[in-house]
C-alpha positions in Angstrom: 154.6 30.5 122.4 153.2 28.2 119.7 151.1 31.0 118.3 154.2 33.2 118.0 156.1 30.3 116.3 153.3 29.8 113.8 153.1 33.5 113.1 156.8 33.6 112.4 156.5 30.6 110.0 153.6 32.2 108.3 155.5 35.5 107.9 158.5 33.7 106.5 156.3 31.8 104.1 154.7 35.0 103.0 158.0 36.6 102.4 159.2 33.5 100.5 156.0 33.4 98.4 156.2 37.1 97.7 159.8 36.6 96.4 158.6 33.8 94.2 155.7 35.9 93.0 158.0 38.8 92.1 160.5 36.6 90.4 157.8 35.0 88.3 156.4 38.5 87.4 159.9 39.7 86.3 160.3 36.6 84.1 156.9 37.3 82.4 158.0 40.8 81.6 161.3 39.7 80.1 161.0 40.6 76.4 164.2 39.2 75.3 167.2 40.8 73.6 167.2 44.2 71.9 167.7 44.5 68.1 171.3 44.9 66.9 173.0 46.3 63.8 174.5 43.3 62.0 175.7 44.9 58.8 176.5 48.2 57.2 177.5 48.7 53.5 178.0 51.6 51.1 177.0 51.5 47.5 179.7 51.8 44.8 178.7 55.3 43.9 178.7 56.5 47.6 175.1 57.8 47.2 173.5 55.3 49.5 174.3 53.1 52.5 172.3 50.1 53.8 171.9 49.3 57.5 170.8 45.7 58.3 169.3 44.9 61.7 169.1 41.5 63.4 165.3 41.5 63.1 162.3 43.6 62.0 162.3 47.1 63.6 160.0 50.0 64.1 160.2 53.6 65.1 157.9 53.2 68.1 157.6 50.6 70.9 154.0 49.7 69.8 155.3 48.2 66.5 154.5 51.2 64.4 156.4 53.8 62.4 159.1 53.8 59.7 162.6 54.6 60.9 163.6 58.2 59.8 166.5 60.6 60.0 165.9 61.1 63.7 166.7 57.4 64.4 170.3 57.6 63.2 173.6 59.3 63.8 175.9 59.3 60.7 179.4 60.6 60.9 182.6 60.5 58.9 186.2 60.5 60.1 189.3 60.8 57.9 189.7 61.3 54.2 188.5 64.5 52.5 184.8 64.2 52.2 182.2 65.0 54.8 178.5 64.3 55.3 176.5 67.4 54.3 173.1 65.7 54.9 171.4 62.3 54.8 168.0 60.8 54.4 166.5 57.5 55.6 164.1 55.2 53.8 162.6 52.3 55.8 159.4 50.3 55.9 158.1 49.5 59.4 158.5 45.8 60.2 161.5 45.2 57.9 165.1 44.8 59.0 166.8 47.1 56.5 167.1 50.9 56.2 168.7 52.8 53.3 170.5 55.9 54.1 170.8 58.5 51.3 174.2 60.3 51.5 174.8 63.9 50.5 178.6 64.4 50.6 180.7 67.5 50.6 184.1 67.3 48.9 185.6 64.4 46.9 185.8 61.0 48.6 189.2 59.3 48.4 188.3 56.0 50.1 189.9 56.9 53.4 186.7 58.2 54.9 185.3 55.9 57.6 181.5 56.2 58.0 180.0 55.3 61.3 176.3 54.7 61.7 174.6 54.2 65.1 171.3 54.8 66.8 170.6 58.4 67.7 169.4 57.2 71.1 168.2 54.1 73.0 164.6 54.9 72.2 165.2 55.4 68.4 164.7 51.8 67.2 162.4 49.0 68.6 161.8 45.4 67.8 158.4 43.7 67.6 158.4 43.1 71.4 158.9 46.8 72.1 162.6 46.4 73.2 164.7 49.4 72.4 168.1 49.2 70.7 171.3 49.7 72.7 172.5 53.2 72.0 176.1 51.8 71.9 175.4 49.8 68.8 177.4 50.9 65.8 179.0 49.8 62.5 181.5 51.3 60.1 182.3 51.2 56.4 184.6 53.1 54.1 183.5 55.4 51.3 184.7 54.4 47.9 187.4 56.2 45.9 184.8 56.8 43.1 186.7 58.9 40.6 184.5 59.7 37.6 181.4 58.0 39.0 178.5 60.5 39.3 176.4 62.8 37.2 178.1 65.6 35.2 177.1 68.5 32.9 179.1 70.5 30.4 177.8 73.5 28.5 178.9 76.8 27.0 182.6 77.4 27.1 183.1 74.3 29.2 182.5 72.1 26.1 185.7 71.1 24.3 186.3 73.4 21.3 186.5 70.3 19.0 183.0 69.3 20.1 181.7 72.9 19.6 183.1 72.8 16.1 181.1 69.6 15.6 177.9 71.4 16.6 177.5 70.2 20.2 176.6 72.8 22.8 175.9 70.8 25.9 176.6 67.3 27.3 175.2 65.3 30.2 177.1 62.3 31.4 176.2 59.7 34.0 179.1 57.3 35.0 177.4 54.7 37.2 178.6 52.6 40.1 178.3 49.4 38.0 180.8 50.8 35.5 178.3 51.6 32.8 177.7 55.1 31.4 175.1 57.1 29.5 176.2 60.3 27.7 173.7 62.7 26.1 174.9 65.4 23.8 172.8 68.2 22.4 173.0 70.6 19.5 171.7 74.2 19.6 168.4 73.1 18.0 167.8 70.5 20.8 168.7 67.4 18.8 170.0 64.7 21.1 172.5 61.9 20.6 172.8 59.2 23.3 176.0 57.2 23.8 176.1 54.1 26.1 178.8 51.7 27.1 181.2 50.7 29.9 184.3 52.2 31.4 187.3 51.4 33.6 189.3 53.8 35.6 192.4 53.8 37.8 194.6 56.4 39.5 197.8 57.1 37.5 201.2 57.6 39.0 200.7 61.4 38.5 199.1 62.8 41.6 195.5 63.8 41.0 195.2 62.4 37.5 193.2 59.3 36.6 193.4 57.1 33.5 190.1 56.1 31.9 189.1 53.7 29.1 185.6 54.1 27.6 184.1 51.2 25.7 181.2 52.6 23.7 178.5 50.0 22.6 175.9 52.3 21.1 175.2 53.8 18.7 178.4 52.4 17.3 181.1 50.3 18.9 184.4 52.1 19.6 187.0 52.6 22.4 188.4 55.9 23.7 191.2 56.3 26.1 192.4 59.3 28.1 192.7 61.1 31.4 190.6 63.1 33.9 191.2 65.1 37.0 188.8 66.3 39.7 188.8 69.7 41.5 187.4 69.7 45.1 186.2 73.3 44.8 182.5 73.9 45.1 180.9 73.0 42.7 183.1 70.0 42.0 184.5 70.1 38.4 186.3 67.6 36.2 188.8 68.1 33.4 188.4 65.3 30.9 190.3 64.5 27.8 189.8 61.3 25.7 190.5 60.3 22.2 189.3 57.4 20.0 191.8 54.5 19.8 189.6 51.7 18.3 188.9 51.9 15.4 192.2 53.8 15.1 192.2 57.3 13.6 195.4 58.1 11.7 197.5 60.6 13.6 195.4 60.5 16.8 196.8 59.2 20.1 195.3 59.7 23.5 196.3 62.1 26.2 198.5 60.6 29.0 198.9 61.4 32.6 202.6 62.1 32.1 201.8 64.4 29.2 199.1 66.2 31.1 196.0 67.9 29.6 196.4 69.0 26.1 198.6 66.0 25.2 196.2 64.4 22.7 198.3 63.4 19.6 201.4 64.6 21.4 200.0 68.1 22.0 198.9 68.7 18.4 195.4 69.9 19.5 196.4 71.9 22.5 193.3 72.4 24.7 190.9 71.9 21.8 190.1 68.4 23.1 189.9 69.2 26.8 186.4 69.2 28.3 185.3 70.6 31.6 182.3 69.1 33.5 180.5 70.3 36.6 179.1 67.6 39.0 175.4 67.7 39.5 173.0 66.0 41.9 
């Protein structure tokens, strides 16, 4: 009877010790919390977005590999622009990834961009813990208006500029509200204009007001209007006139007057430029 009693105690102790052993083993294998997405922001020009993680991350559980396109899902809801494609730039062991956005259509600011992991095994921290696939962040695209890179050549160049000997123009209106405009003559001579700009939607649907403050090669201010067309390729009608220093008899086009309203319509379409958006 005593032997049976001792065997039962030994068996119970064995079960108890095994449970303690297993519990201890599970604790040793606890690698902590998975990485999370803590911030998501979109640049002023809508060309890039930045994903910030709670810690350094990797593509593989063995602490190697840069995150790539396969690690993310990027979608847009609402608005008028869609994601045509995207790229990912990341350095293994850092907590930020930059997503390059290629958009289709013209963003109006109502687009909600959602970024999330493509899968639970798409992103790992230094301990090899995979991200929760339910993680996500959102941000809105910007209503960027004129911001972007534009080209005008041939019959798209405003007739007044053609008369002045210009046959092509490249313009880059940047997200920091600075610009660079390069104009070319048929013999290849180039003139570079730089400065700052402000823009805002007018009360006329689809037409924006713009003020361009040139700083080089000479200081002057031009005021006018522009309108974007969502057709592919995206185009822009653009009409501005110098206001400072003032030119006698010249007044800028207005949204109410529409295109061709420079100097009250005196120039017709001669001052209207057409640009094509380029990547």
